[in-house]
C-alpha positions as CSV (number, residue, x, y, z in Angstrom):
1,Q,-66.8,-35.5,86.1
2,V,-70.4,-34.7,87.0
3,Q,-72.1,-37.3,89.1
4,L,-75.7,-37.2,90.2
5,V,-77.1,-39.1,93.2
6,E,-80.9,-39.3,93.6
7,S,-82.7,-40.3,96.8
8,G,-86.1,-40.3,98.3
9,G,-88.0,-42.8,96.2
10,G,-90.1,-45.5,97.7
11,L,-93.6,-46.9,98.1
12,V,-96.5,-44.6,98.9
13,Q,-100.2,-44.9,99.0
14,P,-102.4,-42.9,96.5
15,G,-102.9,-39.4,97.7
16,G,-99.6,-39.5,99.6
17,S,-96.4,-37.4,99.2
18,L,-92.7,-38.0,98.5
19,R,-89.8,-35.7,98.2
20,L,-87.0,-36.6,95.9
21,S,-83.5,-35.2,96.1
22,C,-80.7,-35.0,93.6
23,A,-77.2,-33.9,94.6
24,A,-74.7,-33.0,91.8
25,S,-71.0,-33.2,92.3
26,G,-68.2,-32.3,90.0
27,V,-70.1,-29.3,88.6
28,T,-67.6,-26.8,87.4
29,F,-69.9,-24.7,85.2
30,S,-72.4,-22.1,86.3
31,S,-75.1,-22.0,83.7
32,Y,-77.2,-25.2,83.7
33,S,-80.6,-26.6,84.4
34,M,-81.5,-29.5,86.6
35,R,-84.4,-31.6,85.6
36,W,-86.5,-34.6,86.6
37,Y,-87.6,-37.2,84.1
38,R,-89.5,-40.3,84.7
39,Q,-90.0,-43.6,82.8
40,A,-92.8,-46.0,83.5
41,P,-92.7,-49.6,82.3
42,G,-93.4,-49.8,78.6
43,K,-93.4,-46.0,78.2
44,E,-90.9,-43.4,77.0
45,R,-89.0,-41.3,79.3
46,E,-90.8,-38.0,79.9
47,L,-89.8,-34.7,81.3
48,V,-91.5,-34.0,84.6
49,A,-90.0,-30.7,85.8
50,G,-87.0,-28.5,85.4
51,I,-85.3,-25.5,87.0
52,K,-82.7,-23.1,85.8
53,M,-80.1,-23.1,88.5
54,L,-79.0,-19.5,88.1
55,I,-82.4,-17.7,87.9
56,G,-84.7,-20.3,89.3
57,T,-87.2,-20.4,86.4
58,T,-89.2,-23.6,86.5
59,N,-91.3,-25.7,84.1
60,Y,-93.6,-28.6,84.6
61,A,-95.3,-31.3,82.6
62,D,-99.1,-30.7,82.4
63,S,-99.7,-34.0,84.2
64,V,-97.9,-32.8,87.4
65,K,-98.8,-29.1,87.5
66,G,-100.3,-28.1,90.8
67,R,-99.1,-31.3,92.5
68,F,-95.3,-31.3,92.1
69,T,-92.9,-28.6,93.0
70,I,-89.2,-28.4,92.0
71,S,-86.8,-26.4,94.0
72,R,-83.1,-25.9,94.4
73,D,-80.2,-25.3,96.8
74,N,-77.5,-23.7,94.7
75,A,-74.9,-23.9,97.5
76,K,-75.2,-27.6,97.5
77,N,-75.9,-28.1,93.8
78,T,-79.0,-30.0,94.8
79,V,-82.5,-30.1,93.4
80,F,-85.6,-31.4,95.1
81,L,-88.9,-32.6,93.7
82,Q,-91.8,-32.4,96.2
83,M,-94.6,-34.7,94.9
84,N,-98.1,-34.4,96.4
85,S,-101.4,-36.0,95.7
86,L,-99.6,-39.0,94.1
87,T,-101.6,-41.4,91.9
88,P,-100.7,-44.8,90.5
89,E,-100.0,-43.1,87.2
90,D,-97.0,-41.4,88.8
91,T,-95.4,-44.8,89.3
92,A,-92.1,-44.8,87.5
93,V,-88.3,-44.6,87.8
94,Y,-87.4,-41.0,88.3
95,Y,-84.2,-39.7,86.9
96,C,-82.2,-36.6,87.6
97,N,-80.6,-34.7,84.7
98,V,-78.2,-31.9,84.3
99,L,-78.2,-29.9,81.1
100,R,-75.4,-27.4,80.4
101,T,-76.9,-24.3,78.9
102,M,-74.3,-23.6,76.2
103,S,-73.0,-27.0,75.2
104,R,-76.3,-28.9,75.7
105,Q,-74.2,-31.6,77.3
106,E,-76.3,-33.8,79.6
107,Y,-75.6,-35.9,82.6
108,W,-77.9,-38.5,84.2
109,G,-78.4,-40.1,87.6
110,Q,-79.0,-43.7,88.1
111,G,-82.7,-43.3,88.9
112,T,-84.9,-43.9,91.9
113,Q,-88.1,-45.9,91.9
114,V,-91.4,-44.3,92.9
115,T,-94.3,-46.7,93.4
116,V,-97.8,-45.4,94.2
117,S,-100.0,-48.3,95.3
118,S,-102.5,-49.2,98.0
């Protein structure tokens, strides 16, 4: 059973940085992506960034390009999201997601709150 544990959220001032981590356990398949989504109050959940774990290909939402960087540690089945130049519009619950490439089965973490405020 795949379990995802996120960490690193918190309160940060505008212009600041945070680094989120997501550790996956119970992963018995090799071809999958890990992604970060976020959901702000009253808004739909949106894809922020993703990475293909085998080859390292990344993708980003336009709103975070140049500010956020997703990276991975395959040995630990862990993905990171480095978030720089944060703005209040980045305030949301951030969720980690695993997507199996072939079956399209998904797994979700419990979410971590990121609040950008002065």
